C-alpha positions as CSV (number, residue, x, y, z in Angstrom):
1,X,-38.1,41.4,-19.5
2,X,-39.2,42.4,-16.4
3,X,-39.8,40.0,-13.5
4,X,-42.4,40.9,-11.3
5,X,-41.7,40.6,-6.9
6,X,-44.0,40.1,-4.4
7,X,-43.3,43.4,-2.6
8,X,-44.6,45.1,-6.1
9,X,-41.0,45.9,-7.4
10,X,-39.4,44.5,-10.1
11,X,-35.8,43.5,-11.6
12,X,-34.7,44.2,-15.4
13,X,-33.3,40.7,-16.7
14,X,-32.1,40.3,-20.3
15,X,-34.4,39.9,-23.0
16,X,-32.6,37.7,-25.2
17,X,-33.5,34.2,-25.4
18,X,-29.9,33.2,-26.0
19,X,-28.5,35.0,-22.4
20,X,-30.3,32.6,-20.6
21,X,-30.7,28.7,-21.0
22,X,-32.7,26.8,-23.2
23,X,-34.6,23.8,-22.0
24,X,-36.1,21.7,-25.1
25,X,-39.0,19.5,-24.8
26,X,-41.4,17.5,-26.3
27,X,-44.0,14.9,-26.6
28,X,-41.9,12.2,-26.3
29,X,-39.5,13.9,-23.5
30,X,-41.5,16.1,-21.1
31,X,-38.4,15.8,-18.8
32,X,-35.1,18.0,-18.8
33,X,-32.3,19.1,-16.2
34,X,-30.6,22.1,-15.9
35,X,-27.4,21.8,-13.8
36,X,-25.5,25.3,-12.8
37,X,-22.1,24.0,-11.6
38,X,-20.5,25.8,-8.9
39,X,-23.1,28.9,-8.8
40,X,-22.0,32.3,-7.2
41,X,-23.3,33.1,-3.8
42,X,-26.0,35.5,-4.0
43,X,-29.8,36.1,-4.8
44,X,-31.3,34.0,-8.0
45,X,-34.3,34.8,-9.6
46,X,-36.2,32.7,-12.6
47,X,-38.5,33.2,-14.8
48,X,-39.8,30.9,-17.4
49,X,-41.6,31.9,-20.6
50,X,-42.6,29.3,-23.5
51,X,-41.1,29.2,-27.2
52,X,-42.4,27.4,-30.1
53,X,-40.5,26.4,-33.0
54,X,-41.7,28.3,-36.5
55,X,-40.6,28.5,-40.0
56,X,-38.7,31.6,-38.7
57,X,-37.0,30.1,-35.7
58,X,-38.1,30.2,-32.0
59,X,-40.7,32.8,-31.1
60,X,-43.3,33.1,-28.3
61,X,-45.9,30.6,-27.9
62,X,-50.1,31.9,-28.8
63,X,-52.6,30.3,-27.4
64,X,-50.8,27.6,-25.9
65,X,-50.7,26.3,-21.9
66,X,-48.0,24.5,-19.8
67,X,-48.1,23.0,-16.6
68,X,-44.3,22.7,-15.5
69,X,-43.4,21.5,-12.1
70,X,-40.5,22.8,-11.2
71,X,-37.7,21.3,-8.4
72,X,-34.4,22.8,-7.6
73,X,-31.6,21.1,-5.1
74,X,-27.8,21.3,-4.7
75,X,-26.0,18.2,-5.0
76,X,-22.0,18.2,-4.1
77,X,-21.0,16.7,-7.4
78,X,-22.7,15.2,-10.7
79,X,-24.2,11.7,-9.9
80,X,-21.4,11.0,-7.3
81,X,-19.1,11.6,-10.2
82,X,-19.8,8.4,-12.2
83,X,-17.5,5.4,-12.4
84,X,-14.7,6.6,-13.1
85,X,-14.4,9.9,-10.7
86,X,-14.7,10.3,-6.7
87,X,-16.6,13.1,-5.0
88,X,-14.0,15.2,-3.0
89,X,-15.2,17.6,-0.2
90,X,-12.6,20.3,1.4
91,X,-13.7,22.5,3.8
92,X,-12.0,25.5,4.5
93,X,-13.4,28.1,7.0
94,X,-16.8,28.6,6.3
95,X,-17.0,27.1,3.0
96,X,-17.7,23.7,1.8
97,X,-15.8,23.2,-1.6
98,X,-16.6,20.1,-3.5
99,X,-15.5,18.5,-7.2
100,X,-15.0,15.8,-8.8
101,X,-11.8,13.8,-8.9
102,X,-11.7,12.0,-12.4
103,X,-9.5,8.9,-13.1
104,X,-8.3,6.9,-16.0
105,X,-8.5,10.2,-18.5
106,X,-11.7,10.8,-18.2
107,X,-13.2,14.3,-17.8
108,X,-16.0,16.6,-17.4
109,X,-18.3,18.4,-14.5
110,X,-19.3,14.4,-13.6
111,X,-16.4,12.6,-15.3
112,X,-18.1,11.7,-17.8
113,X,-16.4,13.5,-20.8
114,X,-14.1,10.0,-22.6
115,X,-12.6,12.3,-25.1
116,X,-9.3,11.3,-23.7
117,X,-10.0,8.3,-21.6
118,X,-8.0,4.9,-21.5
119,X,-9.0,2.3,-23.2
120,X,-9.9,-1.4,-21.1
121,X,-6.6,-3.1,-22.6
122,X,-4.5,0.0,-21.0
123,X,-6.0,-0.2,-17.6
124,X,-6.2,-3.8,-17.7
125,X,-2.1,-3.8,-18.8
126,X,-1.0,-1.0,-16.2
127,X,-2.8,-2.8,-13.5
128,X,-0.9,-6.3,-14.7
129,X,2.2,-4.6,-14.3
130,X,1.4,-3.0,-11.1
131,X,0.5,-5.9,-9.7
132,X,3.2,-8.4,-10.9
133,X,5.9,-5.8,-9.9
134,X,5.3,-7.6,-6.0
135,X,6.9,-10.8,-7.5
136,X,10.1,-8.6,-6.4
137,X,9.6,-10.0,-3.0
138,X,10.5,-13.2,-4.2
139,X,14.1,-13.1,-4.1
140,X,14.6,-11.5,-0.5
141,X,11.8,-14.2,0.7
142,X,14.0,-16.7,-0.9
143,X,17.3,-15.3,1.0
144,X,15.4,-14.7,3.8
145,X,14.5,-18.6,4.2
146,X,17.7,-20.1,3.2
147,X,19.5,-18.0,5.8
148,X,16.8,-19.0,8.3
149,X,14.9,-15.7,8.5
150,X,11.7,-17.1,8.8
151,X,9.9,-14.2,10.8
152,X,11.7,-11.8,8.0
153,X,10.6,-14.3,5.4
154,X,6.9,-14.2,6.7
155,X,6.7,-10.4,6.8
156,X,7.9,-10.1,3.2
157,X,5.1,-12.6,2.3
158,X,2.7,-10.6,3.9
159,X,3.7,-7.7,2.5
160,X,3.8,-8.7,-1.0
161,X,0.1,-10.5,-0.7
162,X,-1.8,-7.5,0.6
163,X,-0.1,-5.0,-1.9
164,X,-0.9,-7.0,-5.1
165,X,-4.5,-7.1,-4.2
166,X,-4.2,-3.5,-2.5
167,X,-3.1,-1.8,-6.4
168,X,-5.7,-4.0,-7.7
169,X,-8.6,-2.7,-6.1
170,X,-7.0,0.9,-6.0
171,X,-7.3,0.9,-9.9
172,X,-9.3,3.8,-11.5
173,X,-12.0,2.7,-13.8
174,X,-13.5,-0.7,-14.7
175,X,-10.9,-3.1,-14.1
176,X,-10.5,-3.4,-10.3
177,X,-10.6,-6.6,-7.9
178,X,-11.4,-6.2,-3.9
179,X,-11.2,-9.5,-2.1
180,X,-12.1,-7.0,0.9
181,X,-12.9,-4.0,1.8
182,X,-10.5,-1.0,0.7
183,X,-9.5,0.3,3.8
184,X,-8.2,-3.5,5.6
185,X,-6.5,-3.9,2.0
186,X,-5.2,-0.5,2.3
187,X,-3.8,-0.9,6.3
188,X,-2.5,-4.1,5.8
189,X,-0.5,-2.9,3.1
190,X,0.7,-0.1,4.5
191,X,1.4,-2.0,7.6
192,X,3.4,-4.6,5.7
193,X,5.8,-2.1,4.0
194,X,6.7,-0.5,7.3
195,X,7.4,-4.0,8.5
196,X,9.4,-4.8,5.9
197,X,11.4,-2.0,6.7
198,X,11.8,-2.3,10.3
199,X,12.8,-5.7,10.3
200,X,14.7,-5.8,7.9
201,X,17.2,-3.0,9.3
202,X,16.9,-4.8,12.7
203,X,17.9,-8.1,11.3
204,X,21.4,-6.4,10.0
205,X,22.3,-5.1,13.5
206,X,22.6,-8.6,14.1
207,X,21.3,-8.4,17.7
208,X,20.7,-11.0,20.4
209,X,17.9,-13.2,19.7
210,X,15.4,-12.3,22.7
211,X,16.7,-8.1,22.0
212,X,15.8,-8.8,17.8
213,X,12.0,-10.6,19.4
214,X,11.2,-7.5,21.4
215,X,11.9,-5.1,18.8
216,X,9.8,-6.3,16.2
217,X,6.7,-6.6,18.4
218,X,7.3,-3.3,19.6
219,X,7.6,-2.1,16.2
220,X,4.6,-3.6,15.3
221,X,2.5,-2.2,17.8
222,X,3.8,1.3,17.2
223,X,3.6,1.1,13.5
224,X,-0.1,0.0,13.8
225,X,-1.0,3.2,16.4
226,X,0.8,5.5,13.8
227,X,-0.7,4.3,11.0
228,X,-4.4,4.6,12.7
229,X,-3.6,8.1,13.7
230,X,-2.6,9.5,10.2
231,X,-2.2,6.8,7.3
232,X,-0.4,9.0,4.9
233,X,2.0,10.5,7.5
234,X,5.9,11.0,6.1
235,X,7.2,10.3,9.8
236,X,5.3,7.0,9.9
237,X,8.3,5.8,7.5
238,X,11.0,8.1,8.5
239,X,10.5,7.8,12.5
240,X,11.0,4.1,11.9
241,X,13.4,4.0,9.6
242,X,16.0,6.5,11.5
243,X,15.4,4.6,15.0
244,X,16.1,1.3,13.5
245,X,19.1,2.4,11.7
246,X,20.1,4.1,14.8
247,X,19.9,1.0,16.6
248,X,21.9,-0.8,13.7
249,X,24.3,2.0,13.9
250,X,25.0,1.5,17.8
251,X,25.0,-2.5,17.5
252,X,27.7,-2.1,14.5
253,X,29.6,0.4,16.5
254,X,29.5,-1.4,19.5
255,X,30.7,-4.8,17.8
256,X,33.7,-2.8,16.2
257,X,34.3,-1.7,19.5
258,X,34.6,-5.0,21.6
259,X,36.2,-6.7,19.0
260,X,39.1,-3.9,18.6
261,X,39.5,-4.5,22.4
262,X,39.5,-8.5,22.0
263,X,42.3,-8.0,19.4
264,X,43.7,-5.7,21.9
265,X,43.8,-7.7,24.5
266,X,44.9,-10.5,22.9
267,X,47.9,-8.4,21.9
268,X,48.6,-7.7,25.2
269,X,48.0,-11.4,26.3
270,X,50.5,-12.5,23.7
271,X,53.5,-9.7,24.6
272,X,52.7,-10.5,28.3
273,X,53.2,-14.4,27.6
274,X,56.4,-13.9,25.5
275,X,58.0,-11.7,28.3
276,X,57.4,-14.5,30.9
277,X,58.4,-17.1,28.8
278,X,62.1,-14.6,28.0
279,X,62.3,-14.3,31.8
280,X,61.9,-18.1,32.3
281,X,64.6,-18.5,30.1
282,X,67.0,-16.3,31.1
283,X,66.3,-17.0,35.1
284,X,67.0,-20.7,34.0
């Protein structure tokens, strides 16, 4: 049907009612919404016509007037993606894209489709298994305490605690338990994981106590700075690990060389002692 414009021009639109969007209202429900996901860039035209239900289907209403209030707006995500989703924004060049990232098997534009959603029991079981997996830190803590590595044991306990509650807070759906802010839990979990690797490798190097304490402190400060710059960076783990492995390799090589020199010195000393004894016996 033709749509009149202000400049005395018109645009031809489809005349079939099925080609557009049908909005059904009645005396009970007098408000309805129409959502158009990912609207294309361009000029949009709006035309309204009333259709009344008859014996032969929907027909144009006669002698019926309706007062319509229209409100149109743009929103990045539908209802902020609800309980089972998170609104993601992506800016590239001069364009801004938004979409819902659904979790726990939920689907749909606003994460409202529960056709393949996980049950409450499955969510609870997966959360418990993930949290209880941190009990694997108990053997390292026990070994460290029995070997008098108390500082290393403290780092392992710190990691086990915050990793457990971080994963409990990071779960999708309704099985979520947060003892503090999510960002704090995530930072402590990442820092504890990296520090566990760092102190373990440094302890394996068998350095002097003062050198080991200095490396522990420098590692904690450097890792904290790296996590603030890029929390999900790959080099946050590779960098400290390779550096600590290098220190351990140097310490081991130095220890082997020192032991080899000591053995050579003992062998030469033993030979010289035997030679002196033999000469003394011959002189005598």
